[in-house]
TORTORKE-848158 format. One record per residue (C-alpha): residue in three letters; x negated, y negated, z. Coordinates in steps of 0.02 Angstrom, whole numbers, plus 32768, in hexadecimal, padded with zeros to 4 digits. Last residue first. Layout:
<rs>
{r 'ala'; {X; Y; Z}}
...
</rs>
This chain:
<rs>
{r 'unk'; {7E2E; 814D; 850D}}
{r 'unk'; {7DEF; 81BB; 847F}}
{r 'unk'; {7D41; 8192; 8444}}
{r 'unk'; {7D2A; 8120; 83AE}}
{r 'unk'; {7C72; 8134; 837E}}
{r 'unk'; {7C75; 81EF; 83A1}}
{r 'unk'; {7D24; 8216; 8365}}
{r 'unk'; {7D09; 81B1; 82C5}}
{r 'unk'; {7DAE; 8176; 827F}}
{r 'unk'; {7E2D; 8190; 81F5}}
{r 'unk'; {7EE5; 8174; 821E}}
{r 'unk'; {7F76; 81CB; 81C7}}
{r 'unk'; {8018; 816B; 81DE}}
{r 'unk'; {80AD; 8178; 8254}}
{r 'unk'; {8069; 80F1; 82C7}}
{r 'unk'; {7FD3; 8162; 82E4}}
{r 'unk'; {7FBC; 8211; 829E}}
{r 'unk'; {7F0B; 8254; 82A9}}
{r 'unk'; {7E73; 8263; 823B}}
{r 'unk'; {7DBA; 8286; 8256}}
{r 'unk'; {7D1B; 824B; 81FF}}
{r 'unk'; {7C8F; 82C7; 8218}}
{r 'unk'; {7BFF; 827C; 827B}}
{r 'unk'; {7B76; 8223; 821A}}
{r 'unk'; {7B59; 81A1; 82A4}}
{r 'unk'; {7B7C; 80FA; 824E}}
{r 'unk'; {7BB6; 8127; 819F}}
{r 'unk'; {7C2E; 81A7; 81EA}}
{r 'unk'; {7C3E; 823F; 817B}}
{r 'unk'; {7CB9; 826A; 80F3}}
{r 'unk'; {7CEC; 831F; 80D6}}
{r 'unk'; {7D8E; 82EB; 8082}}
{r 'unk'; {7D7E; 8233; 804F}}
{r 'unk'; {7D6B; 81B2; 80DA}}
{r 'unk'; {7CBE; 8175; 80AD}}
{r 'unk'; {7CE5; 80D3; 804F}}
{r 'unk'; {7D60; 80A5; 80DB}}
{r 'unk'; {7CEA; 80B4; 816F}}
{r 'unk'; {7C7F; 801A; 8150}}
{r 'unk'; {7BC1; 8025; 8164}}
{r 'unk'; {7BA9; 802F; 80A8}}
{r 'unk'; {7BFB; 7F85; 8091}}
{r 'unk'; {7C9F; 7F80; 802D}}
{r 'unk'; {7C9D; 7F86; 7F70}}
{r 'unk'; {7CBA; 8042; 7F76}}
{r 'unk'; {7D68; 801A; 7FB5}}
{r 'unk'; {7D8B; 7FDE; 7F05}}
{r 'unk'; {7E42; 800E; 7F02}}
{r 'unk'; {7EAF; 8053; 7F8D}}
{r 'unk'; {7EBD; 7FC9; 800F}}
{r 'unk'; {7E63; 7F48; 7FA7}}
{r 'unk'; {7DAE; 7F18; 7F8D}}
{r 'unk'; {7D77; 7E7C; 7F2F}}
{r 'unk'; {7CD8; 7E66; 7F94}}
{r 'unk'; {7D09; 7DBD; 7FDE}}
{r 'unk'; {7DB9; 7DFB; 8001}}
{r 'unk'; {7D7D; 7E98; 805A}}
{r 'unk'; {7CFE; 7E34; 80BF}}
{r 'unk'; {7D83; 7DB7; 80F6}}
{r 'unk'; {7DF5; 7E44; 812F}}
{r 'unk'; {7D6A; 7E9C; 818F}}
{r 'unk'; {7D27; 7DFD; 81E2}}
{r 'unk'; {7DCF; 7DB7; 8219}}
{r 'unk'; {7E0E; 7E57; 8268}}
{r 'unk'; {7D5F; 7E7C; 82AC}}
{r 'unk'; {7D5E; 7DD9; 8310}}
{r 'unk'; {7E07; 7E02; 835D}}
{r 'unk'; {7DCC; 7EB1; 838E}}
{r 'unk'; {7D2E; 7E69; 83DB}}
{r 'unk'; {7D93; 7DEC; 8442}}
{r 'unk'; {7E08; 7E76; 847E}}
{r 'unk'; {7D75; 7EE7; 84AA}}
{r 'unk'; {7D1F; 7E5C; 850D}}
{r 'unk'; {7DBE; 7E29; 856A}}
{r 'unk'; {7DE7; 7EDC; 859C}}
{r 'unk'; {7E53; 7F4D; 8533}}
{r 'unk'; {7EBB; 7FCF; 8591}}
{r 'unk'; {7F5F; 7F70; 8578}}
{r 'unk'; {7F4F; 7F85; 84BC}}
{r 'unk'; {7F50; 8040; 84D6}}
{r 'unk'; {7EC4; 809B; 8479}}
{r 'unk'; {7F15; 8117; 8400}}
{r 'unk'; {7EB5; 80D9; 8367}}
{r 'unk'; {7E0E; 80EF; 83C2}}
{r 'unk'; {7DAC; 804D; 83CE}}
{r 'unk'; {7CFA; 8030; 8392}}
{r 'unk'; {7D26; 7F7E; 8354}}
{r 'unk'; {7CE4; 7FA5; 82A6}}
{r 'unk'; {7D43; 8049; 82A6}}
{r 'unk'; {7DE0; 7FF2; 82E5}}
{r 'unk'; {7DD7; 7F71; 825A}}
{r 'unk'; {7DB9; 7FF7; 81D8}}
{r 'unk'; {7E4E; 805F; 820F}}
{r 'unk'; {7EBF; 7FC5; 8215}}
{r 'unk'; {7E84; 7FA2; 8164}}
{r 'unk'; {7ED0; 8044; 8126}}
{r 'unk'; {7F74; 8045; 8185}}
{r 'unk'; {7FA8; 7F93; 8164}}
{r 'unk'; {7F72; 7EE7; 819F}}
{r 'unk'; {7FC7; 7E4E; 8154}}
{r 'unk'; {8035; 7DFB; 81D6}}
{r 'unk'; {8009; 7E07; 828F}}
{r 'unk'; {808D; 7E25; 8315}}
{r 'unk'; {812A; 7E38; 82AA}}
{r 'unk'; {80C5; 7E90; 8224}}
{r 'unk'; {809E; 7F1C; 829F}}
{r 'unk'; {8007; 7F75; 8254}}
{r 'unk'; {7F8A; 7F33; 82D4}}
{r 'unk'; {7FFE; 7F62; 8362}}
{r 'unk'; {8015; 8013; 831E}}
{r 'unk'; {7F58; 802E; 831D}}
{r 'unk'; {7F3E; 7FE1; 83CA}}
{r 'unk'; {7FB3; 8058; 8422}}
{r 'unk'; {8051; 801A; 8472}}
{r 'unk'; {808E; 7FC7; 8510}}
{r 'unk'; {807C; 7F13; 84D6}}
{r 'unk'; {8059; 7EA4; 856C}}
{r 'unk'; {7FE5; 7E31; 850D}}
{r 'unk'; {7FE0; 7E52; 8452}}
{r 'unk'; {801D; 7DAE; 8407}}
{r 'unk'; {7FDD; 7D3F; 8495}}
{r 'unk'; {7F2E; 7D88; 8484}}
{r 'unk'; {7F33; 7D6C; 83C8}}
{r 'unk'; {7F6A; 7CB7; 83DF}}
{r 'unk'; {7EDE; 7C98; 845D}}
{r 'unk'; {7E60; 7CEB; 83EB}}
{r 'unk'; {7E91; 7C7D; 8359}}
{r 'unk'; {7F1F; 7C85; 82DB}}
{r 'unk'; {7F19; 7BCC; 82AB}}
{r 'unk'; {7E97; 7BF5; 8226}}
{r 'unk'; {7F19; 7C69; 81D6}}
{r 'unk'; {7EBD; 7D09; 81A9}}
{r 'unk'; {7F30; 7D85; 8203}}
{r 'unk'; {7FCB; 7D27; 81CD}}
{r 'unk'; {8037; 7D01; 8264}}
{r 'unk'; {80C9; 7D77; 8286}}
{r 'unk'; {814C; 7D9D; 8205}}
{r 'unk'; {8205; 7DA9; 8230}}
{r 'unk'; {8233; 7DB0; 8175}}
{r 'unk'; {82B2; 7D25; 8195}}
{r 'unk'; {822A; 7CBE; 81E9}}
{r 'unk'; {81B5; 7CD1; 8154}}
{r 'unk'; {8243; 7CA5; 80DC}}
{r 'unk'; {826F; 7C09; 8142}}
{r 'unk'; {81B9; 7BD4; 8137}}
{r 'unk'; {81B7; 7BEA; 807B}}
{r 'unk'; {8256; 7B87; 8059}}
{r 'unk'; {82D6; 7B97; 7FCE}}
{r 'unk'; {82B7; 7C4F; 7FB4}}
{r 'unk'; {82AE; 7CBC; 7F1A}}
{r 'unk'; {8290; 7D75; 7F03}}
{r 'unk'; {8220; 7E05; 7ECF}}
{r 'unk'; {8219; 7EA8; 7F2C}}
{r 'unk'; {81A6; 7F3A; 7F50}}
{r 'unk'; {81D1; 7FF2; 7F5B}}
{r 'unk'; {81F3; 800B; 7EA2}}
{r 'unk'; {8177; 809C; 7E94}}
{r 'unk'; {8115; 8062; 7DFB}}
{r 'unk'; {8112; 7FA8; 7E20}}
{r 'unk'; {80D2; 7F2A; 7DA2}}
{r 'unk'; {80F6; 7E6F; 7DAD}}
{r 'unk'; {80C5; 7E34; 7D01}}
{r 'unk'; {8074; 7D8F; 7CCF}}
{r 'unk'; {807A; 7D62; 7C17}}
{r 'unk'; {8018; 7CF2; 7BA0}}
{r 'unk'; {805E; 7C9F; 7B04}}
{r 'unk'; {803E; 7BE9; 7B31}}
{r 'unk'; {80F3; 7BCE; 7B66}}
{r 'unk'; {80E6; 7C52; 7BED}}
{r 'unk'; {8143; 7CF8; 7BF5}}
{r 'unk'; {8163; 7D35; 7CA7}}
{r 'unk'; {8180; 7DEF; 7CB3}}
{r 'unk'; {81DE; 7E4E; 7D3B}}
{r 'unk'; {81E0; 7F0B; 7D53}}
{r 'unk'; {814C; 7F3C; 7CE5}}
{r 'unk'; {8137; 7FF4; 7D12}}
{r 'unk'; {80B5; 800E; 7C88}}
{r 'unk'; {8059; 7F72; 7C4B}}
{r 'unk'; {80A9; 7F10; 7BBD}}
{r 'unk'; {804A; 7F26; 7B1B}}
{r 'unk'; {7FD7; 7E9E; 7AD9}}
{r 'unk'; {8013; 7E2D; 7A4E}}
{r 'unk'; {8022; 7D93; 7ABB}}
{r 'unk'; {7FA5; 7D9D; 7B49}}
{r 'unk'; {7FA1; 7DFA; 7BED}}
{r 'unk'; {7FA3; 7DD5; 7CA8}}
{r 'unk'; {7FCB; 7E67; 7D1C}}
{r 'unk'; {8008; 7E55; 7DCF}}
{r 'unk'; {8012; 7EE4; 7E4D}}
{r 'unk'; {808C; 7F56; 7EA8}}
{r 'unk'; {806E; 8009; 7EE0}}
{r 'unk'; {80AC; 801E; 7F93}}
{r 'unk'; {8112; 7F80; 7FAE}}
{r 'unk'; {80D1; 7EEA; 7F4C}}
{r 'unk'; {8135; 7E5C; 7F97}}
{r 'unk'; {814E; 7DC2; 7F2C}}
{r 'unk'; {81B2; 7D25; 7F53}}
{r 'unk'; {81D3; 7C99; 7ED5}}
{r 'unk'; {81EA; 7BF2; 7F2C}}
{r 'unk'; {825D; 7B5B; 7F2D}}
{r 'unk'; {82C7; 7B16; 7EA1}}
{r 'unk'; {8252; 7AA7; 7E3C}}
{r 'unk'; {819A; 7AAA; 7E0F}}
{r 'unk'; {8198; 7B53; 7E63}}
{r 'unk'; {8131; 7B84; 7EFA}}
{r 'unk'; {80EF; 7C36; 7EF3}}
{r 'unk'; {80F9; 7CA5; 7F8C}}
{r 'unk'; {8091; 7D43; 7F9E}}
{r 'unk'; {80BE; 7DB6; 802E}}
{r 'unk'; {8049; 7E34; 807F}}
{r 'unk'; {801A; 7DBF; 810D}}
{r 'unk'; {804B; 7D11; 80DA}}
{r 'unk'; {8003; 7CDE; 8032}}
{r 'unk'; {8015; 7C34; 7FE0}}
{r 'unk'; {802D; 7BFB; 7F2F}}
{r 'unk'; {8036; 7B59; 7ECC}}
{r 'unk'; {8095; 7B09; 7E3B}}
{r 'unk'; {80DC; 7BA0; 7DDF}}
{r 'unk'; {8142; 7B4C; 7D56}}
{r 'unk'; {81F9; 7B4A; 7D25}}
{r 'unk'; {824A; 7B50; 7C78}}
{r 'unk'; {8298; 7BF9; 7C9F}}
{r 'unk'; {827A; 7C25; 7D56}}
{r 'unk'; {8324; 7BF9; 7D9D}}
{r 'unk'; {8382; 7C40; 7D07}}
{r 'unk'; {831F; 7CE2; 7D10}}
{r 'unk'; {834D; 7CFE; 7DC6}}
{r 'unk'; {8403; 7CD0; 7DAB}}
{r 'unk'; {8413; 7D4C; 7D1A}}
{r 'unk'; {83B3; 7DD5; 7D74}}
{r 'unk'; {842D; 7DC9; 7E04}}
{r 'unk'; {83E3; 7DBF; 7EB3}}
{r 'unk'; {8421; 7E4B; 7F25}}
{r 'unk'; {837D; 7EAC; 7F1A}}
{r 'unk'; {830C; 7E60; 7E95}}
{r 'unk'; {82A6; 7F00; 7E78}}
{r 'unk'; {8349; 7F58; 7E4D}}
{r 'unk'; {8355; 7EE8; 7DB3}}
{r 'unk'; {82DD; 7F55; 7D50}}
{r 'unk'; {8284; 7F0B; 7CBA}}
{r 'unk'; {82AF; 7E58; 7CE2}}
{r 'unk'; {826B; 7DEB; 7C55}}
{r 'unk'; {8251; 7D32; 7C78}}
{r 'unk'; {8238; 7CB5; 7BEB}}
{r 'unk'; {81DF; 7C10; 7BC8}}
{r 'unk'; {8188; 7BF9; 7C6F}}
{r 'unk'; {811F; 7B5B; 7C60}}
{r 'unk'; {806E; 7B74; 7CA0}}
{r 'unk'; {8038; 7B15; 7D3B}}
{r 'unk'; {7FF0; 7BAE; 7D92}}
{r 'unk'; {7FEE; 7C53; 7D34}}
{r 'unk'; {7F42; 7C9C; 7D14}}
{r 'unk'; {7EC9; 7C5E; 7D99}}
{r 'unk'; {7F49; 7C3E; 7E22}}
{r 'unk'; {7F9B; 7CE6; 7DFF}}
{r 'unk'; {7EF4; 7D40; 7E11}}
{r 'unk'; {7ECC; 7CDF; 7EB0}}
{r 'unk'; {7F72; 7D14; 7EFB}}
{r 'unk'; {7F59; 7DC7; 7EC1}}
{r 'unk'; {7EB0; 7DC6; 7F1B}}
{r 'unk'; {7F04; 7D87; 7FBA}}
{r 'unk'; {7F87; 7E0E; 7FA3}}
{r 'unk'; {7F04; 7E97; 7F97}}
{r 'unk'; {7EA4; 7E57; 8030}}
{r 'unk'; {7F46; 7E4C; 8097}}
{r 'unk'; {7F81; 7EFC; 8073}}
{r 'unk'; {7FBC; 7F54; 7FD5}}
{r 'unk'; {8000; 8000; 8000}}
</rs>
């Protein structure tokens, strides 16, 4: 599933290829991706409009329109954006396509139809309606805000990191990397963390996500771009810890498979 690093890279991709271009036509390949919004109303709002700016909040990409609010994009399990030129074939699983006046196209692609595309009048209202916590890379999300978000939570650290209502943007894969870098077992209770461990965990959240973005790594693609001392490039079957060479282990946490090093991340 695309996580914060993926969506930040999609944001930059959209900024490079689609900002300030007049939308001449909108093709909705499968209206189910729009939920309750009609394809006719959606296309009418976008036709003749422009993408003026974009912002990311957690796993959501929001694009400000020249008029009539914001386009909202969530990528679900398999979503992405594809820019292509006139004369080139549409990519497979093209669910929504924006055709620009200059002849270029931007497609929202989603094989499994688990994402969604929509419209909202106000970005902040959308974030509240989605019950999202602060974005993990928001400069205002500092150690004090992180401490306030997790204090008193009677749950394990893995599930807390993945709770979009506490911190927006971290999914199953990058939660594993953050915990590996912080030397914390996925089942460690949040209440068991001392001040030093909590501060280290917060620092690793920022560092891991920023590193993934800088290196162009996503949640599923290009994990080999990550540093050699990261866990994710080594998590294939038979993988070994890049720090101590122990066999990488798995367990179920927050309903998902977690990868960890049992020696570097001892059980609480």
